[in-house]
N, C-alpha and C positions, 0 to 999 in steps of 0.2 A: 370803509375799505380796508383800513388799518387792522381792524378786528379780523375781517375775512382772511387777510394775509397772514396774521399771527396764527390762526386756526390751521389753515393750510400748511404753514411752516412747521407748526407742532405735529400735523398729521404726517408730514414728510418725515420728521425726525423719528417718530415712533415706528413709522414703517420701515425706515432704515434699520432701527434696533431690532425690530422683529424678523426682517431679513436676515441680519447679521447672526442672529440667535439660531435661526433654522439652518444656517450654512455652516455650523461648526464642522470642522475637519476633524476626522478621527485617523490617526496613523496607525497603522496595524503591522505588526512584525510577523512575518511567517517564515519558518524554518524548515529546511529540506536537507536531507542526507544526500540526495542525489545532486549531481553536478549541472552545469549549464547546458550541456550537451543531451541530456537526457529528455524522455518523453514527460516525465515528472515536472521538469522545470518548465517546458513549453506549456504544459497545462496550468501550471501556477502563473505564468506570464499572462496567459488567457483569461485566467480568474482575476488576476489583478487589474487588468485593463477593463474588463466588462464592469467589474465591481465599481471603479471609478466613474465609469460612463452612467452606469443605471443609478448611482447615487448622485449624480450631478456634483461630482468632486468632493463629495464629503467622507467617503471611504477610501483611503489611499493606503494600499499594501506595499509594504517594503520587504523584498524577497532576500533571503540568507541561504543560498544553495551551498553545496559541498561541505555540509556539516559543520559550517562556522560556528553554530550555536551548540555543538555538541552532538553525540550520536542520537538515535531514535529514542532510546530510555530517557535520556538527559532532557531531551526536548518536551518529552510527555510529561515529566516532572515540572518543567518550566510552563507548560500549559496548565497544569494542576494549581501551581502556585500563583498563576495570573500574571506572570513576568513575559510570557510569550502568548501572542494572540492566536495564532493560526498555526497549524501543522498537519503532517502526515503521519499515518502509521497503519499497519496491518490490523486487523481485528485480532488475529491470532496473537499479537505481540503483548496484547493486554494480560497475557498468561503472567507476566512478571508482577502483576497486581492480584490477578484472580486465576490460579492455575487452571481451572475448569475451562478458560478461554483457549487453551491448547488445542481443543477439539477441531478448530478451524485450521489448524496446521497439520493435523494428522494425515500423512500420505493416503491419497485416493478416498478420502471421505467426502470432499468437494468435488463434484464432477464437471461443472462448468460455471460460468459467471452468474447465469440466472439462480442456479442452485445456491451460490454463495450469498447472493442477495436475500433470497428466501430465508435462508439459515440465519441470517443477520437479523433481519426486519420483521419476518413474518412468524418464527417460531417462539414459543413461550421462552425458552432459554435465551435466545437472542434479544428478546425484549427485555427479559431481566437482566440481563448482563449490561444491556445499554443503559438501563436505570441505574445500575451499581456504578457505572463508569461515571454517569453524570451526579450521583449523589455523593459518592465516596471520593472521586477524583477531581470533581469540578470541571470535567471535560464534557462537551457536548459533541456527539456524532452527527453531522449534517448531510453527509452524503457518502457513497461509496463507488470507487472506480475499480475497473479491471487493470491489473499491473503485470500481465503475463503469467504464463504457465511454465514451469521449470522442466526443462529437458537435459539430457545426459550427452556430453561428447566424450571421445575417448580415442586412444591409439590403436583401438582393435574394434571391429565391428561388434556390436550388442544385437543379435538376432532373438535372443531368449534370456531368461534370467539366469542360466547356466553361465552366460558369457560374463556375468557380473561378479563371478567367483574370483577372489584374489586381486580384483581392480584396485589400485590404489586411488581412492575417489577423493579429490579435494572438495569440502564441504564447509560451510561456514559455521562458527561455534555456536549452532541452534539445535536443539535437541531433535526436532522433527527431521532435519537434513542428516543428522549424524545417525539416527535411527533407520532411515530410508537406505543409506549405504550398509550400514550393519545387517539389517534383515533381508537384505538382497543378496548377502554373501560378499559385497565388497569390504574393502579396508578403508574406513572413514579417515580422512587426513585433513584436520582443520588448519586453515592457512589463512593469512590476511589476503583480502581480495587484490591487493596491489601487487602481490608476489605471484599470482597464479599464471599469468602468461609465461613467464620465465620458467617456472616449474613444469609447466606443459612442454614447453620447447625443449628443455633438458631431460624430459622424461623422468623427473623426480616424482612427479605423480602420473598416473595413467589417464586420468579424465578429471572432469569436474560437471557440476549441474547448475544451471541458470536458466533463466528465460531468454527466449531467442534474441530479444533486442539486446540484452546484455552480451551474448555471445558476439553478436556483430559489433556492438560499440567497442568492445574490448579486443576485438580481432582475434578471438580464440579459433576461428575457422583457418587461420594461417598456419597454426601449429596443431591441429587436431582434425583429422580428416575423416572422422566417423561421428555421426549424429544420431543418437536413438531417441525417438518420440516416447520417452517415457511417461510423460504428463502426470508427474508424481504429485506435485504441490502446486495448487493455483494461488497465486499472489493477488491480493486486493490492495487497495489503498483508500483510507478512509480520509475524509476532509474534516478535520476537527478544529473547534473554537474553544477557548478557555470560558467557562461559565462567567468568570469575572468579566470579560470582554463583553459577552453578550448582555450582562446586566447594565452595562454602562451606555449601551446603544439604544437609541430611541427606537419604539415599537417599528416605525416605518422602515428604518435601516436595518433592523433585525430581519425583517421580511425580505428586503433587497439581498442581504447576505446568504440567507437560506436559499433563495432562488438562484442566485449566482453560483453557489457552490455545487448545486445539482447541474447546472449547465456546464460548469466546469469537469464535473466527474464524467458527464455524458462525452464531452470532448476528450477527456483523458482516455476513457474506454476506446474511443474511436481510434485515437492515435495507435495504441496497443494493437487492436484488432486488425487495422488495415496495415500496420507494419509486419505483423505475424504472417498474414496471407500472402506477402511477397517474399519473405525471408527464405522459405525452402528453396525457392528457384534461385534466389542470390546464392544460398550455400551450395547448391548443385552446381551453379556457374564457376564457383571457386575450387570445385574438385572434391566437395565433401559428399560421402555416400549416406544416404539417409536410411535408416531402417525402422520399422514399425512393429517392434516385439509384441506379443500377445500380453496384455496387462493384466489378466486374471491372476497369473502366477505372482506377478509382482504385487497385486493387492492382497492376494492370499498370505504372502510372507509378511505383511505388516501385523497379522493378528497378534503376535506377542506384545508389540507396541501398544495395540489397543488396550490390551488387557492390563498392561502397566498403567495405562491412562485412567481406566475404570478403576482400578484398584487405589490409585492415589487420589481419585477425585469422588470415590464412594457412590452413593445414589445419585448425586448431582451429575457426576460425570457419566454413569451409565445411562441415565435419561437423556443426557445431552446429546451422546452419540446416537442413541436410538431415534431420537426426534429429528436429528440432522439429517441423518441417512434416509429417513422417511419423507424428508421434504424435497427430494430430487423430482 
């Protein structure tokens, strides 16, 4: 009997040790530029909640919104170094490391989110870029979400590209946005995002361009009564993990992470699609006039920018642009 009890006790001890080993908790840091009122943060919360549940509490994500850990470039560098576990970035943002990636941000190259996904995951260029990001930056792309399409508000109606001429248009300090303004005849005016509302209110600038969700969140509709559906740049959001983080996770938890990033990206996309579907009517209810200018002239006006891109990126850039346009 003593021997049986001893064996049983040892079995229980070893069983508890094995259980403890299997239940190791991995705390993962995720950085966001977006603040807590954004769709991005809602999706990140959804991701963190599901990840904890599906991993039986082994994967715990700590969220750092509002650029607490730095801007998007800084966080990409942190992911690369392995000091940040998870993050967001647009595929075109990788042009800071690989200039040819700018193709994804060229105005009117990407037509819709389905096209964006094909351009990222199905084209030879996209597959090669993804491999470069993994091999050279130690960052893995796990999934991709829709993050809105940029439109233009102004203090006068925009019925055609002719109405863009001379428009003082606030844009971020990003080449694609600057070139959109410049090539449509507007006067690009870079400015911090936090300063835009007052600048619109005082007519220091005549307009700005952002996704519909940002226009509502920042209440630009209060000081701009014209919205043109220019659809010039589609924003995506990649769910990224540091290669260093992935390597330290057991295979089963790697699979949980991959599955839940896809679920989160689907939810992320749903938030933006559903919000955009109702925002036009909301803006109309706020007295905003909506125009739908013909986009052919806008698209044709971007050719000089396309030429600069292909000149700067040579054969790789030329083939990238051709392949992605053909993937529609």
